[in-house]
TIPA-271358 format. One record per residue (C-alpha): x, y, z; residue in three letters. Coordinates in steps of 0.25 Angstrom, whole numbers, plus 5000, padded with zeros to 4 digits. Layout:
! residues N
XYZALA/...
END
This chain:
! residues 509
561951975206UNK/561451945220UNK/560852065229UNK/560152065243UNK/559252155248UNK/558652145264UNK/557252165268UNK/556152105276UNK/554852015276UNK/553852025287UNK/553251895293UNK/552151925303UNK/552552055309UNK/554052025309UNK/555052065297UNK/556251965294UNK/557451995285UNK/557351965271UNK/558551955260UNK/558251985246UNK/559251915238UNK/559151955224UNK/560051865212UNK/560051935197UNK/560651835188UNK/560751795174UNK/559551725168UNK/558251745162UNK/557451865168UNK/556751815180UNK/556451875194UNK/556251755205UNK/555951765219UNK/556351665230UNK/556151665244UNK/554551645248UNK/554051765242UNK/552551785244UNK/551651865234UNK/552152005236UNK/553551975236UNK/553451885223UNK/552652005217UNK/553952095220UNK/554452065208UNK/553752135199UNK/553652245208UNK/555152245210UNK/555552235194UNK/554552345191UNK/555052435201UNK/556652415198UNK/556352445183UNK/555452575185UNK/556552635194UNK/557452625182UNK/558352515188UNK/558752395179UNK/558052275183UNK/558852145180UNK/558452055168UNK/559151925175UNK/558651825183UNK/558251885197UNK/558151785209UNK/557551845223UNK/557751775236UNK/557051825249UNK/557951765260UNK/557651685269UNK/556951595259UNK/555851535269UNK/555251665273UNK/554051705267UNK/554151855259UNK/552851925260UNK/552652065256UNK/553052175245UNK/554152225254UNK/555252155247UNK/555152225234UNK/556052345237UNK/557252255242UNK/557152145230UNK/557152275221UNK/558352335228UNK/559052185228UNK/558852175212UNK/559452325211UNK/560552275219UNK/560752155210UNK/560852235198UNK/561952315205UNK/561052445206UNK/561652465222UNK/562652375229UNK/562152265238UNK/562852315251UNK/561952445250UNK/560752345249UNK/561152265261UNK/561052375271UNK/559652405269UNK/558252335272UNK/557252355261UNK/555652335260UNK/554652405251UNK/553652375240UNK/553952425226UNK/552952485217UNK/553152455202UNK/553852605200UNK/554752575211UNK/554152655223UNK/554152595238UNK/552752565242UNK/552352525258UNK/552552405263UNK/551952335276UNK/552852285287UNK/553852385286UNK/553952405300UNK/554252265304UNK/555252265294UNK/555952395299UNK/555852325313UNK/556752205307UNK/557652295299UNK/558252365312UNK/558752225316UNK/559452205302UNK/560552285303UNK/560352375290UNK/560552515286UNK/559152535285UNK/557752495280UNK/557252545266UNK/555752555265UNK/554652625257UNK/554352775262UNK/552952725265UNK/553452625275UNK/554552715280UNK/553852785293UNK/553352645298UNK/554752565296UNK/555552685302UNK/554752675316UNK/555952575318UNK/556952675322UNK/558052575321UNK/557852555307UNK/558452655297UNK/557152655289UNK/557452725273UNK/556152765266UNK/556152755251UNK/555052785240UNK/555552725229UNK/556452605224UNK/557452705217UNK/557652775229UNK/557952655236UNK/559052625226UNK/559652765227UNK/559752755243UNK/560352615241UNK/561352695232UNK/561652805241UNK/561152905230UNK/559952955241UNK/559752945255UNK/558552895261UNK/558552935276UNK/558052845287UNK/556552885291UNK/556552925306UNK/555052925313UNK/554752995325UNK/554252895333UNK/553752985344UNK/553053065334UNK/552352935332UNK/551852895346UNK/551453055349UNK/549953035355UNK/549053025343UNK/547653045345UNK/546952915348UNK/546052855336UNK/545152785345UNK/544352885353UNK/544352935368UNK/543652855379UNK/543052985385UNK/542052975372UNK/541352855378UNK/540152885386UNK/539852805397UNK/540452645397UNK/541352675410UNK/541352525413UNK/541952485399UNK/542852615399UNK/543552555411UNK/543652415406UNK/544252465394UNK/545352545402UNK/545752415409UNK/545752355397UNK/546752445390UNK/547552455404UNK/547752305404UNK/547652255388UNK/546352175392UNK/545252125382UNK/543852185382UNK/542552135378UNK/541352255377UNK/540052205377UNK/538952295376UNK/537752345366UNK/537952395353UNK/538152565355UNK/538852555369UNK/540052595365UNK/540952465364UNK/541652515351UNK/541852655356UNK/542652585369UNK/543452495362UNK/543952615351UNK/544452695363UNK/545352575369UNK/546452615362UNK/546452765367UNK/546652705382UNK/547852605378UNK/549252635381UNK/550052705368UNK/550852595360UNK/552252585363UNK/553352585353UNK/553552435352UNK/551952415352UNK/551852525340UNK/552852445333UNK/552052315336UNK/550852375330UNK/551452445319UNK/552052315314UNK/550952235314UNK/550152345305UNK/551352365296UNK/551252205293UNK/549752225291UNK/549952325282UNK/549052425290UNK/550052525295UNK/549652665292UNK/550552735281UNK/550652865290UNK/550852775304UNK/552152725306UNK/552052665318UNK/550652645326UNK/550652715339UNK/549152695343UNK/548552565348UNK/547852495336UNK/546252475337UNK/545852355328UNK/544352335327UNK/544052215317UNK/542652195311UNK/541952075317UNK/542052005303UNK/543551985303UNK/544251855301UNK/545151785310UNK/546251805302UNK/545951965300UNK/545751965315UNK/547151875319UNK/547951895306UNK/548151795295UNK/548151775280UNK/549151705270UNK/550151795275UNK/549851825290UNK/549551965294UNK/549152035307UNK/547652025310UNK/546852145319UNK/547352075332UNK/548752105329UNK/548352245321UNK/547752265336UNK/548952225342UNK/549452345354UNK/547952385352UNK/546552355353UNK/545752245344UNK/544152275346UNK/543352175340UNK/541852225340UNK/540552135340UNK/541552035345UNK/540451915343UNK/540451945329UNK/541851895326UNK/541951765320UNK/542251675332UNK/543551615325UNK/544051765324UNK/543651785339UNK/544451645343UNK/545651685336UNK/545851805345UNK/546251705357UNK/547751705353UNK/547951855352UNK/547151885364UNK/547951795372UNK/549351805367UNK/549451935359UNK/549951865346UNK/549251815334UNK/549951685327UNK/549451655314UNK/549951515308UNK/550051495292UNK/550651375286UNK/551951435283UNK/552151545294UNK/551651575308UNK/551451725312UNK/551251795326UNK/550651935326UNK/550552015339UNK/549052035344UNK/549152095358UNK/547952175358UNK/546652225367UNK/545552165362UNK/544252235363UNK/542952175360UNK/541452215359UNK/540152135357UNK/538652155360UNK/538052075371UNK/537152005362UNK/536852005347UNK/535952115347UNK/536752195356UNK/535852235367UNK/535852145377UNK/535852215392UNK/535552355384UNK/534452425391UNK/534152495378UNK/534052385369UNK/533352255370UNK/534152125368UNK/533452035356UNK/534451925358UNK/534051785362UNK/534951725372UNK/535451625364UNK/535851725354UNK/536651805364UNK/537351675369UNK/537751645355UNK/538351785352UNK/539051785365UNK/539651645363UNK/540251705350UNK/541451745357UNK/542151625365UNK/542351615380UNK/543951605377UNK/543851735370UNK/543051815380UNK/544051755390UNK/545251835383UNK/544451965384UNK/544752015399UNK/543752135399UNK/542152105395UNK/541352215399UNK/540052275395UNK/539652405388UNK/538252445390UNK/537452535383UNK/537852695386UNK/536452765391UNK/535952865383UNK/535952965397UNK/537552935398UNK/537752955383UNK/537153085383UNK/538153145395UNK/539353215390UNK/540153165401UNK/541453095395UNK/542252995401UNK/543752975404UNK/544553005391UNK/545452895385UNK/546652975388UNK/546352965404UNK/546052825403UNK/547352785394UNK/548252845407UNK/547652735417UNK/547852625406UNK/549252685403UNK/549552675417UNK/549152535420UNK/549852485408UNK/551252535413UNK/550852465426UNK/550652345418UNK/551952365411UNK/552752385424UNK/552152265430UNK/552452165416UNK/553852235412UNK/554452115414UNK/553452045406UNK/553052025392UNK/551652065394UNK/551052215395UNK/549752225402UNK/548952145410UNK/548152065400UNK/549252005397UNK/549651935410UNK/549751795410UNK/549251695423UNK/550651715428UNK/550751845427UNK/549351865433UNK/549751795446UNK/551051885447UNK/550452025444UNK/548952005449UNK/549051945463UNK/547551935469UNK/547251935483UNK/546551815489UNK/545151895489UNK/545351945476UNK/545751805471UNK/544451745477UNK/543651855471UNK/544051825457UNK/544051665459UNK/542551695462UNK/542351775451UNK/542851675442UNK/542051565447UNK/540851645445UNK/541151705432UNK/541751555427UNK/542851625422UNK/544051565414UNK/545451575420UNK/545851665408UNK/544651755413UNK/545051755427UNK/546451795424UNK/545951925415UNK/545151965427UNK/546451975435UNK/547152045423UNK/546052145422UNK/546052175437UNK/547652195437UNK/547352295425UNK/546252375434UNK/547152365445UNK/548252435436UNK/547252545432UNK/547052575446UNK/548552565449UNK/548452445459UNK/549452355461UNK/548452245467UNK/547252195460UNK/546152215469UNK/544752155471UNK/544252275464UNK/545152255451UNK/544552115450UNK/543152155452UNK/543252265441UNK/543952155432UNK/542852055434UNK/541752175429UNK/542652165415UNK/542152015414UNK/540652055409UNK/540451925401UNK/541051835412UNK/540051905423UNK/538851875412UNK/539151715417UNK/538651745433UNK/
END
């Protein structure tokens, strides 16, 4: 007897349709699986067999052959347990094939038949809506995540026997509906408020410019000057995620198995802060079966690298591609995968190994050669890709004792959102969304400079020995400052302020 169940597998962050073909034929009892199954799929044989028996259904004592089609695609994960079990039950005539063909199924089975949570359910749900089926049967633990896709009828089930009764039409499992408006209701930020930061007005202004234009930032200052405090508050001034951005971000977390059980959709911009001991695979992604790294988990959000020179050199150099392209490509012998990685990079470092260079309250104990070696840990090409480089000096004690608070994140965010809307209108016919993503062609079109301004920039570039990339980034920052000031043109004042945000370049003078 032949039976076919429909499911899917996730490769990278996309799901692809899979047909599970089961053939039960006379012969010695065996359970063979073909179609490039990986370890977790191969082990499903024991889980499926135990689950069927413990639910009270007969398990065939014949030759069972499972084919996972297409046969040339690797199948990985435990989500194929449920469709394999249902196909075997269909082959033993527990329910008819025409009923099974109407649904996509996915879920891991425990030995007693309970359906357990499985990662990657959101991309499966996104793919299932295009497969022209009646519905998608998933474990209850994943139902909210899958139901975020409104076009897919998601039927949550808690047990294999419940799925069988539903397919036999003995019980009804109503499709789960999620109120997306409720999910997107304003939540309290987890990252604090800018009004809690005393002083550092120059740094706050630079971070506002960075948020408005999607620019990368490097903060240089002594320990305790507030670099980490400032970085953690950047998400509080960024625009809210759109539904499409939320789906992208949630898909990455779902594939990585990091989606919180009580949060079917990520509606706040992510903030990732990996430790400096992280490997290149942990930061960029990788593994035998490639998984998203921290740069992908920070997609549509902020990636904060504290103590930047302490990261391994090969780890830092691997950041070049995602910073430039907004995507990470991981190649293995049998597969090449791409993960989205468009984030705002925020980095922090001390000015020297001891941290007190230029600090009026503490004397620096580092030799000049030590300072040079410390700063050379960050390559020039990587620094070129960081638009804004600012100094964050220690706040005087007299200023710390004042009770006066600065602008709130909500106030700053209003200006940032207004500037972003201006950029959305500007780039509405292009595939970019903010000023930092402009190419040289778009710079010439959207950032036309007067002869006086161009002469000023050329003089600055010559004096600071700027690369072409750094030269263009100053113009992009000037365009963002102009957007914050609601100016249609980039003026000398905007460019002058932009030059002030190239701290490391100015040190060459």
